[in-house]
C-alpha positions, 0 to 999 in steps of 0.5 A, spaced: 794 750 063 792 754 057 798 759 055 804 762 057 803 765 064 809 770 063 806 777 063 810 779 057 808 773 052 805 776 046 798 773 045 798 770 052 792 770 057 796 773 063 795 781 063 796 787 068 791 792 070 796 797 067 792 798 061 786 802 058 779 799 059 778 799 052 785 795 051 782 790 057 776 789 053 779 787 047 783 782 050 777 779 053 772 779 046 771 773 043 774 769 049 769 763 051 772 758 056 779 760 057 781 763 063 784 770 063 789 773 069 789 781 070 795 782 075 795 787 080 789 791 081 793 797 084 795 799 077 788 800 075 787 808 074 779 806 075 776 811 079 770 806 081 770 799 080 763 798 081 761 799 073 768 796 071 767 789 075 759 789 073 761 789 066 767 784 066 762 779 070 756 780 065 761 779 059 758 784 055 761 791 053 758 797 053 754 799 047 757 805 043 756 809 037 760 809 031 762 815 027 756 814 022 751 814 028 750 806 028 751 801 033 758 798 034 759 791 035 759 789 042 765 785 045 762 779 048 766 773 053 764 768 057 770 766 061 773 766 068 777 772 070 782 772 075 784 778 078 790 779 083 792 785 088 793 788 095 786 791 096 779 789 095 775 791 089 769 790 093 771 794 098 772 800 093 765 799 090 758 802 093 754 796 090 758 791 094 752 786 095 750 786 088 758 784 086 759 779 091 754 774 087 759 775 081 766 775 084 769 770 089 774 774 093 779 770 097 784 774 101 789 773 107 790 766 104 797 763 104 797 760 097 804 757 098 808 754 104 815 758 102 818 762 097 822 756 095 815 753 093 813 759 090 819 759 086 819 752 084 811 752 082 813 758 077 819 755 074 815 749 073 809 753 070 814 757 065 817 751 063 811 747 062 804 750 059 799 750 055 798 742 055 793 741 061 788 745 058 786 740 052 787 734 056 782 737 061 777 738 055 778 731 052 775 729 058 770 733 059 766 734 052 764 726 052 761 727 059 758 734 059 751 732 060 753 728 066 758 733 068 752 738 068 748 734 072 753 733 077 754 740 078 746 741 080 747 735 085 753 739 088 750 745 088 744 742 093 750 739 097 753 746 098 747 749 100 746 744 105 753 745 108 752 752 108 745 752 111 749 747 117 754 753 118 748 758 119 748 761 112 741 762 109 741 769 105 739 770 098 746 771 097 749 764 099 743 761 095 746 765 089 753 763 090 752 756 091 752 754 084 759 758 083 762 753 088 759 747 085 762 749 079 769 749 082 768 743 086 766 739 080 772 742 076 776 739 081 773 732 081 774 732 073 781 734 074 782 728 078 778 723 074 782 726 067 788 724 065 792 729 069 791 725 075 793 731 080 790 728 086 787 734 088 784 734 095 777 735 094 775 735 101 780 740 103 778 745 097 771 744 099 772 746 106 777 752 104 771 754 100 766 753 105 770 757 110 771 763 105 763 763 104 763 764 112 768 770 112 764 773 106 757 772 109 760 776 115 763 781 111 756 782 107 753 784 114 759 789 115 754 795 115 749 792 120 754 789 125 758 795 125 752 800 126 750 796 132 757 796 135 758 803 134 751 804 137 754 800 143 760 805 144 756 811 144 752 808 150 758 806 153 762 812 152 756 817 152 761 822 156 766 823 151 761 827 146 759 834 146 751 835 147 746 839 143 739 840 144 739 835 150 735 840 154 731 846 155 737 850 153 739 849 146 745 852 146 749 849 152 753 843 152 755 837 156 763 838 156 767 831 156 774 830 159 776 827 152 772 830 146 770 824 141 765 828 137 758 831 138 751 828 139 745 833 136 738 832 137 734 834 131 727 837 130 724 831 128 726 827 134 732 823 131 739 824 133 746 825 129 752 823 132 758 827 129 765 824 130 772 826 128 774 821 123 781 819 127 776 818 133 771 814 129 777 810 126 780 808 133 773 806 135 772 802 130 779 798 129 778 797 137 772 793 135 776 789 129 773 793 124 778 795 119 775 796 113 773 803 115 771 806 108 767 800 106 763 801 113 761 808 111 759 806 104 754 801 107 751 806 112 751 811 106 747 806 102 742 804 108 740 811 110 744 811 116 749 816 114 748 824 113 753 826 108 755 832 102 754 830 095 759 825 092 762 824 099 762 820 106 763 826 110 760 833 112 763 839 114 761 842 120 763 846 126 762 842 132 763 848 137 761 855 136 767 859 133 771 853 131 774 850 125 769 847 120 772 840 119 770 834 115 766 830 120 763 823 120 755 824 121 751 817 123 744 818 124 739 814 129 732 814 129 730 815 137 733 816 143 733 809 146 738 807 141 744 812 143 742 815 150 743 811 156 738 811 162 742 816 166 744 822 162 748 828 164 744 833 169 744 841 168 750 842 173 754 838 168 753 843 163 757 849 161 757 854 156 759 853 149 765 858 149 768 854 155 767 848 151 771 851 145 777 852 150 778 845 152 776 843 145 782 847 142 787 844 148 785 837 146 786 838 138 
């Protein structure tokens, strides 16, 4: 709509993530209304997307000092930033919930029906660009007060529709405004001289469905934690035990070792799981964002970890190797101990467990 979409075009609005942070911010500085594209986030060298996404979303560059000790002018922008990539920057952030308000993410979407259609769209846009945007603005400006009122009306309508789908969280309330802006934009495009005849009902349904999905993923920490707890109860005999009886140095020996359950001195429990077993357990429950799950547990105090990591190095058996382990925390026995637990006849010495454990590994 606004400029040449070719990534190599000078002074265009389409860029790649293969840039320094300062270069990206320079591209945004002073932009108040023209959408910007940053293509393929996988090219970014950022170690963490948390701070970067917050800065992009707030529209203000970080304060810096100049050589004289005074403040440099900060870059400011108020626009829409479109990002593409093969992985989710939200899933790479430890502050997932806060970013969800600022970032609408659409994943696993087939935007075109075929390769030929995609090529036709690309060729058409490359040959005809920069004309639709001004036409759109010509329609909007004289009607701006009415458009703003319509956004407020649509916001309430969207909230009602989301509540009908069972979505009532504070996050949903805050994101409804963004959806209302998108829907009013679609309506104005149809009413303007562009006459694109966009399917407003289909687009609305698409956005609502994406919200249902986003809300489900925002509850990822809780649903995955409950699922993992159920798996412990169902597969109690796959875990070594420590501190479950009078003899604190004796273990129950499972036929297949997934990890070890420790009773802690304060009455709580820690479930130590080999990473490969944890991933297999969770994927079996259709949880694929393993790192995101662990980060959520970490933020909610449900994970024991070493500084800067999501694992702990531990020996699950005496004289065994010290390995990186996922350690989930549970408050009491009712959460993870089934009504019937192994008896003393099932216990063997730690040295016997070591033999079986090494065979299994």
